[in-house]
N, C-alpha and C positions, 0 to 999 in steps of 0.2 A: 411384829413390831407394832408400837401403838400408833394409832391414828393421830391426825391432826387434832390440835387443841380446839374446842367449840366455846366460845364466847356466848354466854348465856347472860339474861338480865338486862340485856342492853336497851330495852324499850320501858324502862319503868319511869312512869310518869312523876314530874315534879309537882310535890304538893297534891297527891292524890286526894281524892275524896273520902271522908270519912263515914259518911251517912248514905250508905247504897251507892258509891261511888260518886256522890253529890259534895260540893265543898259545902262550908258552913254558910257561906254568903246564899248560895242556892238554895239549901235546906230552909233557911230562915225565910226566903222568899216565898216555897211552897208552903210552909205554913201559915204565913201570913194571908195568902190567897184563900187557905183552906178556913180559916176564921169565920169569914161571912158565911159562907155555906154551913158549917157547923151551927151558928148562932141561928140562920134560919131554921134548920132542923130542931133546934132546940125550942123554937116558937111555935113549931109546927105550921110553918109557913111554905108550903110546898110549891106555891105558886113562884115564889122568890127563890127557892131551891132550884127549879127547873130553867129559870131564867140565869141565874149565876153561875151555875155549874158549868155549863159548857163554856162561858166567856171566861172564867177564871181557869179551866181546865185546859183551854187552849194557850192561855196566857203561861201556865205553868209548864206546858208543852214546849214553848220557846223557849222558856230559861234553862230546861232540863235536857230536852233531846239533844244530841250530836247529830250535825250533819257534815259529813265529810270533815271532821276532825274539829268543828267548831259548833258553839250551841246555836239552835235555831235564832235565836234573837240578836246575838252577834252576826250572824249571815244576813239577817234584815237590815241591819245598821250598816253594814259593810255594802250591802247591794244599794240602799239610798245613797249613800255618799259617793258609791262609783258612778252611779247613774247621773247624780248632780254634778260631778266633775266632768262628765262626757259632754253634759248639757250646756255646761256654762263654759267650756272650752279650756278647764284648767289643766288639764292632762296632756294637751296637744304641746308637743315642743319641737323648736326650729333651732338650729345654731346660730348664734350672731352672724357669721361670717355668710351662712347661707340667706339670711336677711338683708345683708348688705351693709351691716356695720360691725364688722370684726373688732374684738378687745384687744388687749395686751397679749403678746404671744406666751405669756408664762401665766395668763389666767386661765383656769380651768372652765370651759364652756360645756357642762354636763347635765342631763336631765335627770328627773326623779330624784330617788334617795342620794345620788352622787352629788347633788347640789350642795349638800352638807359637809362635803370633804374638801380639804384643802391638800394641796401637794407641794409644800415647800421642799427647797433644797438644803440639805444639811451640809456641814463642812465636809472637806475631804476623808475618806476612810481608807485607810491601809493606801494599796496602789490601785484602788479600784474608782478613783474619784470621788466626785460627790454623790450621795445618795439621797433619793427622793423620799422624803417621810410623809406619812400617812395621816394626816390630823381629821378625825371624826369630831366634827364640832358638836354634833349632838349627843354624843356617847361619853364626850371627853377621853378618847383614846388616840395614843400616839402608836405608829407602827411603821414597819418597813416591809418590802418585798424583794425576793431574790428569784430569780432563774435557776432550775436545775437541770443537770442532765443525768439520766437514770436509764438503766436498761430493761427496766420493769420486772415482774415477778412472775410473769405467764410461764416462763420455763424453768421456774426453781423448784426443787423437790419440797415435800412437807418439812423435812429437817431444816431447809435454808429459810424457808418460809417462817417456821417457829422461832430461829434465831432472829430474823427481822422483826417479828412482833414482839420479842423481848426488847429489843434495842429501841423499839419505838416507845414502849412503855419507860424505860429507863430515860429516854428523852424528855417524854411528858413529865416524869418525876424531876427531872433536873429542872425543868422549867417550874415547876410548883415549889421548888427550893429557892428560886429567885423573887426578889421582890419588885423588879421592873416590870417584867411581862408576865401575862398569865393566860394569853390566847396565841394559838398557833392554827393557821389553815392552810390545807393543802389542796390545791387546784389542778388537775388534770385535763387538758383539751387536746381533742384530735384536730388536726388540721388537714384539710385537704389539700395535697400536695400539687400544686399546678406546674412543677416541674422548672421554677425560675432558677433555682440554685443549678440545678443540671445544666440548663441551656446556656448559662454564663459560662459554666466551666467547659462545656465542649464547644463554645465559640472561642476559646481562648486556647484549646489543646487541638482542636481539629486540622487534620494534616489537608492541605489543598489538592494533594496528589492520591488520595485515597481511591480506591477502587468504586466505579458507581455501584456494584451490587452489594459491597459491604455497607455503602451510604445507605441503600434501600433498606438492607436487612436491619440496619441500625434504627432508622425512621419507624419502620414499621413496630420493632419491639418498643421503642419511645411510646410510640401511641398505645400499645398493647397495655403495658406495663405503669406508665405513666397515668393513665385514665384511672386507675383504682388505687394510686397511691395514697399513703396517710402517714403524717409526721403526727408527733406528741409533744405536746408542751407541758412542762411541769413548774409550778410555781409554789413557793412557799410565804406565808406572811405572818410575822408576829408583831403582837401589840401589847402595850399595856396602858393603864389606868393614867388620867392626870394626876390623881391624888398619890399613886406610886412614884410616880416621875418627877414629882414637884421637888422633892427635897434633894435627890442626887443631881438634878437639873440646876438648883441654884448654886450646889457647891461646885459646879461644871461651870457657873458664868450666867446662867439663867437665860432665858428667851429660848427661841427656835435652837440656837447652838447648843446651849446647856442640855435641852432634851435630846437632841441629837447624840451628844457625846454620852449621855446616859444610856441610851440605846445602843451605842458603838460597843460598849463594854461588853453586852450581852451578846450581840452579834458575833463577836469576834470568839465567843466560845461556843457558838452554835454550828460552826463549819465541821467540827469534829464530830459532834452527834449526828449530823445530817449524813456525813461520809460513811459513818458506820451503818448507815440503812442501805449503801450500795450508790449513794450519791457520788459522781464522778467530778462535777464541779459547781460551785456556788457562787453565782455573779449577782449582788445585790444592785437593783436597778435603780439607775439615775434617773432625771426628770425626762429625758426622752425617752429612755426604756420604759417607763411605766406608761407613759403616752401610748406608744406603740403597743403595749399589752392591752391597754384598754380599747384603744381602736381596733386591733384585730379581733377582739371579743365582740364589738358591735358589728364590723364588717371584715369576716374572714377571708372575702377577697382582697382585701387590703394587704395582707403578709405577703403576696407576691410583689406586688409594688415595691414594699419596704424592702424586703430581700434584696430584690434587683438594685435599688438606690445604694444598699449597705456594700453590695459586692463591687459594682461598677465605680462607686464614690467611697472609699473606706474612709473613716473619720474616727480616729482612736478616742479623741477627746469628746465626741458626742456633739460638738457645736453646730454642726447641721442636722441634727436628728429632728425627728417630729416635736413641733412646740406642744404644749399642753392645752392649749386653746384649740388644736385640731384633734383631740384626743376622743371626743364624744361623736355621736353619729350626726348626720346634717339634718336628717327629718326624723322623727318618733312620732307618729299619729296617736291617737287617742289609744291606750291599750283595750284590746278585746277583753272579754271576761275569762277567756281560756286560753290567749295567746298573747305573744309580744312582737310588733312589728318594728324593724329598725334598719335604716339604710338597704333596702331590697332584700333584706333577709327577715325570716320570721322563727319566733322560736317557742318553744312550750317548755317549762321548768316544773319540776318535782321535788317534793320532799320524800326522802327515801326513809321509811320506818324499817326498823329491824325486825326481824321475825321471834316470835316466842321460843321456839326450839332452840335458838341460838345461830351463829354464823360464825366462819372459820376465816384466818387471814386470806387476802386475795379473792374474796367471795364477790366483791364489787365489780371485778374485771368485766363481766358480760355486759355491765352498762355501758363501756365504752368501745363495745364492738360495732363498727360502722357497718352498715348493712348495705349501703347503697354510695357509689361513689359522688362527691360532692356534699355528702352530709357531714355534718359536726356534732361530736357529743361531748358534753363535759361532765365533770364528777367532782365536786369541793365537798371537803371533810373539814368542819370548823370544830377545833377543841378548844375548851376553857379548862383550866387546872384550878379546882378549888383550893383556897387555902385549908390549913390541917384544921383551924377552927371550925369552918364552914362544913368541912367534910364529916368532922365528929358530930356536929349537930344534925346532919343530914342522915346518916347512917343511924345514929340513935332514933331519930324520929321515924325511921322506916321499921327500925326492929320493934320499936313502941307499938307502932299501928299494927305490925303484923301479929306480935302478940295479945293485943287487944282483941283483934278479930277472932283469934283462934279461941282464946278464953271465953269470949261472949257466947261463941257457938256451943263450946264444951258446956257452959253452963245452962244453955237453954235446950240440950239435948240435941243438938244439930250435930252431924258428922262434917269434919273438916274434909275439903276437896283436895285433890292432889295440887291443885294452883295454889292453896294457901298453905300446904306444906312448903312447895318449891318456894315460895316467896319467903317465907318464913327462914327456911333455910339460907337462902340468899343474903337476905339481911343480916343473919348472925355472920354469913362468912364474910360478907362485906365490912361489918363492923370490925371484925379481927383483923382483917388486912388493913383497914385504917389506922387501927390502934398499932400494928405493927410498923408503921411509918410509910405504908403505901398512899399513892395520890389517888384522890376521886377527881374524874374528869367528867365534864357535862360536853355533849357534842350534838352535832348537827349535820346531816347529810343530805346535799340538794345534786339534782341532776338535771341536764338540759339536753335537748336536741334542737339543732338550728339548720333550716334549708334555706335556698333561695325562695323569694316570695311568691313565684308564680308556680311552686310545687305544692301537690297536696298535702300539707301538713300534717293533717290527722293521720295518714298512712304511715308516717315516720314516726310519731307520736306512738302510734298502735305499737311498731316494731320495738321500740324502747320498753313499752309496758311488757311485750311477750318476752324480753330478754330479762326482765326482774321478775317474771311469773313463777311461783314455786320458791323463788329465794326471797324476795322482799317485796313489800307492799308499797307502791308509789301513791303518793298522795297529790294529785294536780293542784296547784296552790291559784284557786281561781279567786278572780278579782284583784290580784296581787301579782299577776305576772310580770310587770314591770321590775318590781323589788326583787322577786324570785329570780329573775335573769340576773341581776347584779350579784345575788348570793352563790348563783351556779356556775356562773361564766367570767367573772371579772376578779382578778387579784387583788382585792382592796381590804379584803379580811371583814367585810360586811355580810352576816348569814346567820350567826348564832343569836336566837332571841335571848332576852335577858332572864324570862322566866316562862316557862309553859306550865299553864294550869291544868287542872283535872281533865277538863273537855276541851282544851284547846289544841 
């Protein structure tokens, strides 16, 4: 029997450098820095050469040498801005309610990059009531989030995983053929189960005349099993650009309601595609549901309180749900360079880089394997389906670049390496696939681990890195842990960069 399909070429950089891995801008800077040294050599001024060479060489190194995914010069700029924000107190955040001046209940009160996001309620959608829209005012995007229930893929065979992978590809291809949305984000969160739901159920069903020995055995079993129990949350977020929504929104009446109706037409057709992936239920979140998803992202301990409230005070209309003003953390001090602290918890977030040999469907599962009771892990995959025109231009550029490198080496008498052959073959195969009507997808994968603030965070971060070792490379997003946390742990669709440069 054939083995599982291996997906290769997933780590190809966008706009890779042409000249020794450098972008044209970096190459021009290096040439400009070399000119004074060459002029000094031509003038036989060795004293000037000895002065200029170390200084300009160090400057060129800042522009060229990558340090953990970023050029050294960009690292220096980011470090200066980070320290300036800490010294000036710009990055310290406290909720309005904690400061004694609460705002309107429906007004979001969120830190960092979330401050740019608005959450207006759309009109009723089918039988699910109002849907909370996600308006990213900085990027001009509109989206919505749904909570999913799924049994997972850990126990599936290779053939079943292959079918799910094919159906996921069909779902992304279908998104690419729509004009309204172009991004989809899948977020999986493990949640430490504090036993709230079980305790409420037991209190309602426990018999008062139960034997004492049975009670004692049940209590002991609850303590043993409940201390290591973990639940899983799954969310999907879809979004489209303002330019793509403008025309259908105007036809639907304009304003927020018009954009909501334009999105609803797409959401109505996504249920079948998601259920083909094994999803049992799809529930698009209302304003209260979105507030709870964000709140439990910042504070995992709040999940038990909210679950107890829903079980003891059922509210089908969501009128007594969590207001959006209470969705964020109470206090978020200045982020550390390598961690993010929020409401008594600490998190470390990573970008997950795909391996050169390729990967298989379901290989990200070990990143969600909780090693200690009370630990939470998250995994988010952000997809963007490129238009047919943009995909054609991208694959043609990749094939042309690979061909130029191969031809230049052949003309100079150098032998092409196995990496060159693999890249050239992959670029040609990708061009044929796009020409046949397949979609080209940009994606980013992020992961995080969250523990109580008094735990040793670095130990748990090391466990996550160990689980990824040999499968993927984790890039710790230093100096941007607050933004990385949003991309890895909150279902708002933020996380895919606009474009990744050659050394970014």
